[in-house]
N, CA, C and O atoms as a GROMACS GRO file, in nm:
protein
  376
    1MET      N    1   0.082  -0.116  -0.001
    1MET     CA    2  -0.001  -0.002   0.000
    1MET      C    3   0.092   0.122   0.002
    1MET      O    4   0.198   0.125   0.064
    2VAL      N    5   0.043   0.226  -0.071
    2VAL     CA    6   0.117   0.356  -0.080
    2VAL      C    7   0.036   0.459   0.002
    2VAL      O    8  -0.088   0.458   0.000
    3TYR      N    9   0.107   0.546   0.074
    3TYR     CA   10   0.048   0.648   0.156
    3TYR      C   11   0.098   0.788   0.120
    3TYR      O   12   0.215   0.803   0.083
    4VAL      N   13   0.016   0.886   0.131
    4VAL     CA   14   0.060   1.028   0.117
    4VAL      C   15   0.007   1.105   0.238
    4VAL      O   16  -0.109   1.090   0.276
    5ASP      N   17   0.094   1.189   0.297
    5ASP     CA   18   0.056   1.257   0.414
    5ASP      C   19   0.004   1.395   0.381
    5ASP      O   20  -0.001   1.435   0.264
    6ASP      N   21  -0.034   1.466   0.484
    6ASP     CA   22  -0.093   1.598   0.468
    6ASP      C   23   0.001   1.717   0.504
    6ASP      O   24  -0.043   1.830   0.524
    7MET      N   25   0.136   1.684   0.509
    7MET     CA   26   0.232   1.782   0.533
    7MET      C   27   0.227   1.895   0.425
    7MET      O   28   0.202   1.865   0.308
    8GLU      N   29   0.247   2.011   0.457
    8GLU     CA   30   0.253   2.120   0.354
    8GLU      C   31   0.377   2.204   0.374
    8GLU      O   32   0.375   2.309   0.437
    9ALA      N   33   0.484   2.154   0.317
    9ALA     CA   34   0.617   2.221   0.328
    9ALA      C   35   0.649   2.293   0.199
    9ALA      O   36   0.656   2.232   0.092
   10PRO      N   37   0.669   2.428   0.211
   10PRO     CA   38   0.706   2.500   0.090
   10PRO      C   39   0.841   2.464   0.034
   10PRO      O   40   0.938   2.447   0.109
   11PHE      N   41   0.850   2.452  -0.097
   11PHE     CA   42   0.973   2.425  -0.169
   11PHE      C   43   0.968   2.503  -0.298
   11PHE      O   44   0.904   2.463  -0.396
   12GLY      N   45   1.038   2.616  -0.296
   12GLY     CA   46   1.023   2.706  -0.419
   12GLY      C   47   0.876   2.752  -0.430
   12GLY      O   48   0.818   2.807  -0.337
   13SER      N   49   0.820   2.727  -0.546
   13SER     CA   50   0.684   2.770  -0.569
   13SER      C   51   0.582   2.654  -0.548
   13SER      O   52   0.463   2.666  -0.577
   14MET      N   53   0.638   2.542  -0.495
   14MET     CA   54   0.550   2.423  -0.466
   14MET      C   55   0.530   2.404  -0.321
   14MET      O   56   0.605   2.454  -0.237
   15ILE      N   57   0.420   2.326  -0.291
   15ILE     CA   58   0.391   2.277  -0.159
   15ILE      C   59   0.412   2.125  -0.166
   15ILE      O   60   0.358   2.057  -0.253
   16MET      N   61   0.489   2.076  -0.074
   16MET     CA   62   0.533   1.935  -0.081
   16MET      C   63   0.468   1.855   0.040
   16MET      O   64   0.430   1.910   0.144
   17CYS      N   65   0.460   1.725   0.017
   17CYS     CA   66   0.419   1.626   0.119
   17CYS      C   67   0.503   1.505   0.101
   17CYS      O   68   0.586   1.499   0.010
   18HIS      N   69   0.481   1.405   0.189
   18HIS     CA   70   0.556   1.280   0.179
   18HIS      C   71   0.473   1.169   0.107
   18HIS      O   72   0.351   1.167   0.121
   19MET      N   73   0.536   1.080   0.035
   19MET     CA   74   0.480   0.957  -0.018
   19MET      C   75   0.567   0.846   0.029
   19MET      O   76   0.687   0.843   0.001
   20VAL      N   77   0.506   0.755   0.101
   20VAL     CA   78   0.571   0.631   0.156
   20VAL      C   79   0.492   0.511   0.117
   20VAL      O   80   0.380   0.524   0.067
   21ALA      N   81   0.547   0.392   0.139
   21ALA     CA   82   0.477   0.270   0.100
   21ALA      C   83   0.516   0.154   0.194
   21ALA      O   84   0.616   0.159   0.266
   22ASP      N   85   0.435   0.051   0.188
   22ASP     CA   86   0.465  -0.075   0.267
   22ASP      C   87   0.586  -0.144   0.209
   22ASP      O   88   0.658  -0.210   0.284
   23THR      N   89   0.614  -0.132   0.080
   23THR     CA   90   0.728  -0.197   0.020
   23THR      C   91   0.804  -0.102  -0.078
   23THR      O   92   0.744  -0.008  -0.131
   24HIS      N   93   0.925  -0.126  -0.100
   24HIS     CA   94   1.005  -0.046  -0.195
   24HIS      C   95   0.940  -0.058  -0.333
   24HIS      O   96   0.928   0.044  -0.402
   25ARG      N   97   0.898  -0.173  -0.375
   25ARG     CA   98   0.842  -0.195  -0.509
   25ARG      C   99   0.718  -0.109  -0.525
   25ARG      O  100   0.700  -0.047  -0.630
   26GLU      N  101   0.630  -0.101  -0.425
   26GLU     CA  102   0.511  -0.023  -0.437
   26GLU      C  103   0.541   0.128  -0.442
   26GLU      O  104   0.474   0.204  -0.511
   27LEU      N  105   0.642   0.166  -0.368
   27LEU     CA  106   0.678   0.306  -0.367
   27LEU      C  107   0.730   0.348  -0.507
   27LEU      O  108   0.687   0.449  -0.563
   28VAL      N  109   0.821   0.269  -0.562
   28VAL     CA  110   0.883   0.298  -0.696
   28VAL      C  111   0.776   0.290  -0.803
   28VAL      O  112   0.772   0.374  -0.893
   29GLU      N  113   0.689   0.190  -0.795
   29GLU     CA  114   0.588   0.174  -0.890
   29GLU      C  115   0.487   0.305  -0.899
   29GLU      O  116   0.447   0.352  -1.006
   30MET      N  117   0.455   0.352  -0.779
   30MET     CA  118   0.366   0.467  -0.774
   30MET      C  119   0.438   0.590  -0.828
   30MET      O  120   0.380   0.671  -0.901
   31ALA      N  121   0.566   0.604  -0.793
   31ALA     CA  122   0.644   0.716  -0.844
   31ALA      C  123   0.649   0.714  -0.998
   31ALA      O  124   0.641   0.820  -1.061
   32ARG      N  125   0.663   0.597  -1.060
   32ARG     CA  126   0.658   0.588  -1.204
   32ARG      C  127   0.522   0.623  -1.259
   32ARG      O  128   0.510   0.694  -1.359
   33VAL      N  129   0.418   0.573  -1.192
   33VAL     CA  130   0.279   0.605  -1.246
   33VAL      C  131   0.253   0.752  -1.237
   33VAL      O  132   0.190   0.805  -1.329
   34ILE      N  133   0.293   0.819  -1.139
   34ILE     CA  134   0.260   0.965  -1.125
   34ILE      C  135   0.377   1.052  -1.186
   34ILE      O  136   0.375   1.174  -1.180
   35ARG      N  137   0.475   0.985  -1.242
   35ARG     CA  138   0.586   1.053  -1.314
   35ARG      C  139   0.670   1.139  -1.223
   35ARG      O  140   0.696   1.256  -1.250
   36VAL      N  141   0.712   1.077  -1.113
   36VAL     CA  142   0.808   1.137  -1.026
   36VAL      C  143   0.944   1.070  -1.058
   36VAL      O  144   0.953   0.947  -1.052
   37ASP      N  145   1.046   1.145  -1.090
   37ASP     CA  146   1.179   1.092  -1.126
   37ASP      C  147   1.232   1.016  -1.007
   37ASP      O  148   1.230   1.066  -0.894
   38LEU      N  149   1.281   0.895  -1.031
   38LEU     CA  150   1.331   0.808  -0.923
   38LEU      C  151   1.454   0.866  -0.854
   38LEU      O  152   1.490   0.826  -0.743
   39LYS      N  153   1.520   0.964  -0.922
   39LYS     CA  154   1.633   1.029  -0.858
   39LYS      C  155   1.599   1.110  -0.735
   39LYS      O  156   1.686   1.148  -0.657
   40TRP      N  157   1.470   1.136  -0.720
   40TRP     CA  158   1.426   1.223  -0.604
   40TRP      C  159   1.392   1.137  -0.484
   40TRP      O  160   1.339   1.192  -0.387
   41ILE      N  161   1.419   1.006  -0.481
   41ILE     CA  162   1.392   0.923  -0.367
   41ILE      C  163   1.484   0.973  -0.256
   41ILE      O  164   1.601   1.005  -0.277
   42GLN      N  165   1.425   0.978  -0.133
   42GLN     CA  166   1.501   1.024  -0.016
   42GLN      C  167   1.524   0.907   0.076
   42GLN      O  168   1.438   0.820   0.092
   43TYR      N  169   1.642   0.906   0.136
   43TYR     CA  170   1.693   0.798   0.227
   43TYR      C  171   1.682   0.658   0.166
   43TYR      O  172   1.633   0.569   0.235
   44PRO      N  173   1.722   0.635   0.050
   44PRO     CA  174   1.710   0.504  -0.014
   44PRO      C  175   1.777   0.398   0.068
   44PRO      O  176   1.884   0.419   0.124
   45GLY      N  177   1.712   0.283   0.073
   45GLY     CA  178   1.769   0.167   0.136
   45GLY      C  179   1.750   0.170   0.291
   45GLY      O  180   1.810   0.090   0.362
   46THR      N  181   1.667   0.262   0.339
   46THR     CA  182   1.644   0.271   0.484
   46THR      C  183   1.487   0.267   0.511
   46THR      O  184   1.406   0.280   0.419
   47ILE      N  185   1.451   0.249   0.635
   47ILE     CA  186   1.312   0.258   0.674
   47ILE      C  187   1.249   0.398   0.636
   47ILE      O  188   1.128   0.412   0.614
   48ARG      N  189   1.339   0.499   0.631
   48ARG     CA  190   1.289   0.636   0.608
   48ARG      C  191   1.269   0.665   0.458
   48ARG      O  192   1.232   0.776   0.421
   49GLU      N  193   1.293   0.565   0.370
   49GLU     CA  194   1.276   0.585   0.232
   49GLU      C  195   1.143   0.647   0.191
   49GLU      O  196   1.038   0.598   0.232
   50HIS      N  197   1.146   0.752   0.114
   50HIS     CA  198   1.023   0.815   0.074
   50HIS      C  199   1.049   0.915  -0.040
   50HIS      O  200   1.164   0.938  -0.074
   51PHE      N  201   0.948   0.974  -0.097
   51PHE     CA  202   0.953   1.081  -0.191
   51PHE      C  203   0.886   1.202  -0.129
   51PHE      O  204   0.783   1.189  -0.062
   52ASP      N  205   0.943   1.319  -0.150
   52ASP     CA  206   0.871   1.444  -0.125
   52ASP      C  207   0.804   1.478  -0.261
   52ASP      O  208   0.870   1.490  -0.364
   53ILE      N  209   0.675   1.491  -0.256
   53ILE     CA  210   0.603   1.516  -0.381
   53ILE      C  211   0.512   1.642  -0.367
   53ILE      O  212   0.460   1.678  -0.261
   54ALA      N  213   0.499   1.705  -0.488
   54ALA     CA  214   0.410   1.830  -0.488
   54ALA      C  215   0.264   1.788  -0.467
   54ALA      O  216   0.226   1.672  -0.486
   55LYS      N  217   0.185   1.888  -0.426
   55LYS     CA  218   0.041   1.863  -0.404
   55LYS      C  219  -0.027   1.803  -0.534
   55LYS      O  220  -0.116   1.718  -0.523
   56SER      N  221   0.016   1.849  -0.653
   56SER     CA  222  -0.053   1.800  -0.771
   56SER      C  223  -0.021   1.654  -0.786
   56SER      O  224  -0.108   1.578  -0.831
   57LYS      N  225   0.102   1.609  -0.750
   57LYS     CA  226   0.138   1.469  -0.758
   57LYS      C  227   0.064   1.388  -0.655
   57LYS      O  228   0.024   1.273  -0.679
   58ARG      N  229   0.045   1.450  -0.537
   58ARG     CA  230  -0.031   1.383  -0.430
   58ARG      C  231  -0.170   1.352  -0.480
   58ARG      O  232  -0.216   1.239  -0.463
   59GLU      N  233  -0.240   1.445  -0.542
   59GLU     CA  234  -0.371   1.420  -0.598
   59GLU      C  235  -0.370   1.308  -0.696
   59GLU      O  236  -0.462   1.227  -0.697
   60GLN      N  237  -0.264   1.300  -0.783
   60GLN     CA  238  -0.257   1.190  -0.880
   60GLN      C  239  -0.234   1.058  -0.807
   60GLN      O  240  -0.292   0.956  -0.846
   61ALA      N  241  -0.154   1.056  -0.704
   61ALA     CA  242  -0.130   0.931  -0.626
   61ALA      C  243  -0.260   0.881  -0.562
   61ALA      O  244  -0.288   0.761  -0.563
   62VAL      N  245  -0.339   0.973  -0.508
   62VAL     CA  246  -0.469   0.934  -0.447
   62VAL      C  247  -0.561   0.876  -0.552
   62VAL      O  248  -0.630   0.777  -0.527
   63ARG      N  249  -0.563   0.940  -0.670
   63ARG     CA  250  -0.646   0.880  -0.779
   63ARG      C  251  -0.602   0.745  -0.819
   63ARG      O  252  -0.682   0.667  -0.870
   64HIS      N  253  -0.475   0.713  -0.798
   64HIS     CA  254  -0.418   0.583  -0.833
   64HIS      C  255  -0.415   0.485  -0.717
   64HIS      O  256  -0.354   0.378  -0.725
   65GLY      N  257  -0.483   0.523  -0.606
   65GLY     CA  258  -0.499   0.426  -0.497
   65GLY      C  259  -0.418   0.457  -0.370
   65GLY      O  260  -0.428   0.381  -0.274
   66ALA      N  261  -0.338   0.564  -0.365
   66ALA     CA  262  -0.271   0.597  -0.240
   66ALA      C  263  -0.368   0.631  -0.133
   66ALA      O  264  -0.475   0.687  -0.158
   67ILE      N  265  -0.331   0.598  -0.013
   67ILE     CA  266  -0.416   0.627   0.103
   67ILE      C  267  -0.372   0.754   0.167
   67ILE      O  268  -0.252   0.774   0.189
   68GLU      N  269  -0.467   0.842   0.199
   68GLU     CA  270  -0.432   0.968   0.264
   68GLU      C  271  -0.414   0.948   0.414
   68GLU      O  272  -0.500   0.888   0.479
   69ILE      N  273  -0.305   0.994   0.471
   69ILE     CA  274  -0.280   0.983   0.612
   69ILE      C  275  -0.232   1.121   0.660
   69ILE      O  276  -0.200   1.208   0.579
   70THR      N  277  -0.226   1.139   0.798
   70THR     CA  278  -0.178   1.265   0.847
   70THR      C  279  -0.023   1.261   0.854
   70THR      O  280   0.040   1.156   0.843
   71TRP      N  281   0.033   1.378   0.871
   71TRP     CA  282   0.176   1.385   0.890
   71TRP      C  283   0.214   1.315   1.019
   71TRP      O  284   0.320   1.253   1.024
   72ARG      N  285   0.134   1.323   1.120
   72ARG     CA  286   0.157   1.254   1.247
   72ARG      C  287   0.157   1.104   1.223
   72ARG      O  288   0.247   1.036   1.272
   73GLN      N  289   0.062   1.052   1.152
   73GLN     CA  290   0.052   0.907   1.122
   73GLN      C  291   0.172   0.860   1.046
   73GLN      O  292   0.223   0.751   1.071
   74CYS      N  293   0.217   0.938   0.956
   74CYS     CA  294   0.336   0.905   0.875
   74CYS      C  295   0.456   0.890   0.974
   74CYS      O  296   0.530   0.793   0.963
   75GLY      N  297   0.474   0.980   1.065
   75GLY     CA  298   0.582   0.972   1.166
   75GLY      C  299   0.566   0.854   1.257
   75GLY      O  300   0.664   0.786   1.290
   76GLU      N  301   0.439   0.829   1.301
   76GLU     CA  302   0.420   0.707   1.391
   76GLU      C  303   0.452   0.580   1.314
   76GLU      O  304   0.508   0.485   1.370
   77ARG      N  305   0.418   0.576   1.189
   77ARG     CA  306   0.448   0.454   1.105
   77ARG      C  307   0.597   0.434   1.104
   77ARG      O  308   0.642   0.323   1.132
   78GLU      N  309   0.680   0.540   1.073
   78GLU     CA  310   0.823   0.524   1.073
   78GLU      C  311   0.876   0.483   1.207
   78GLU      O  312   0.967   0.401   1.214
   79ALA      N  313   0.823   0.538   1.316
   79ALA     CA  314   0.873   0.501   1.452
   79ALA      C  315   0.842   0.353   1.481
   79ALA      O  316   0.921   0.281   1.542
   80GLN      N  317   0.731   0.313   1.436
   80GLN     CA  318   0.697   0.166   1.456
   80GLN      C  319   0.785   0.077   1.377
   80GLN      O  320   0.827  -0.029   1.424
   81LEU      N  321   0.814   0.120   1.257
   81LEU     CA  322   0.910   0.036   1.175
   81LEU      C  323   1.052   0.034   1.236
   81LEU      O  324   1.122  -0.068   1.229
   82ARG      N  325   1.094   0.143   1.296
   82ARG     CA  326   1.223   0.148   1.357
   82ARG      C  327   1.238   0.049   1.479
   82ARG      O  328   1.345  -0.003   1.509
   83ARG      N  329   1.125   0.030   1.541
   83ARG     CA  330   1.120  -0.066   1.667
   83ARG      C  331   1.119  -0.204   1.618
   83ARG      O  332   1.146  -0.293   1.698
   84ASP      N  333   1.090  -0.235   1.492
   84ASP     CA  334   1.076  -0.373   1.441
   84ASP      C  335   1.203  -0.412   1.366
   84ASP      O  336   1.225  -0.366   1.254
   85PRO      N  337   1.286  -0.497   1.427
   85PRO     CA  338   1.418  -0.532   1.367
   85PRO      C  339   1.407  -0.590   1.230
   85PRO      O  340   1.502  -0.574   1.153
   86GLY      N  341   1.300  -0.657   1.191
   86GLY     CA  342   1.286  -0.723   1.058
   86GLY      C  343   1.221  -0.639   0.957
   86GLY      O  344   1.206  -0.684   0.844
   87ALA      N  345   1.180  -0.516   0.988
   87ALA     CA  346   1.101  -0.432   0.899
   87ALA      C  347   1.174  -0.402   0.769
   87ALA      O  348   1.110  -0.407   0.664
   88LEU      N  349   1.294  -0.374   0.768
   88LEU     CA  350   1.364  -0.339   0.646
   88LEU      C  351   1.373  -0.462   0.551
   88LEU      O  352   1.356  -0.451   0.429
   89ASP      N  353   1.400  -0.581   0.615
   89ASP     CA  354   1.408  -0.705   0.531
   89ASP      C  355   1.272  -0.725   0.461
   89ASP      O  356   1.269  -0.752   0.341
   90ARG      N  357   1.161  -0.712   0.535
   90ARG     CA  358   1.029  -0.731   0.478
   90ARG      C  359   0.992  -0.629   0.370
   90ARG      O  360   0.920  -0.657   0.274
   91TYR      N  361   1.045  -0.509   0.395
   91TYR     CA  362   1.020  -0.397   0.302
   91TYR      C  363   1.081  -0.431   0.167
   91TYR      O  364   1.019  -0.395   0.067
   92TYR      N  365   1.188  -0.492   0.155
   92TYR     CA  366   1.256  -0.522   0.031
   92TYR      C  367   1.217  -0.659  -0.024
   92TYR      O  368   1.234  -0.680  -0.144
   93GLU      N  369   1.166  -0.753   0.053
   93GLU     CA  370   1.144  -0.886  -0.002
   93GLU      C  371   1.002  -0.898  -0.066
   93GLU      O  372   0.982  -0.993  -0.141
   94ARG      N  373   0.912  -0.816  -0.042
   94ARG     CA  374   0.780  -0.830  -0.105
   94ARG      C  375   0.783  -0.810  -0.248
   94ARG      O  376   0.680  -0.819  -0.314
   0.00000   0.00000   0.00000
C-alpha cells in the first residue's frame, strides 16, 4: 500500500508532502505512475525511504490508490518500523 501525508512544506513555488509505502516496489511503482523521477527518492535503502512530492502529484497518487494519512500518522508509522528489527528485510522482499 502507498500512503501520502498532509504535510505542507514550501519548496520554491511548490507545496510538498511525503509519499511512503509498505514496500520499496510499491513506492517506486507509484512514483513511475505519477511521473516522479526516481532520482528524487530520499533515504534510499532505509526505513525512512520516501519521496517528497508536490500537491499536484499527491492528488494523482490518491487517484491511483494511495491512502491519505496525516503527517503525524506518517511519523508514527516510521517510529513503529524502527522498533521492528525485521522491518527493512520485509520492506525489500515483497
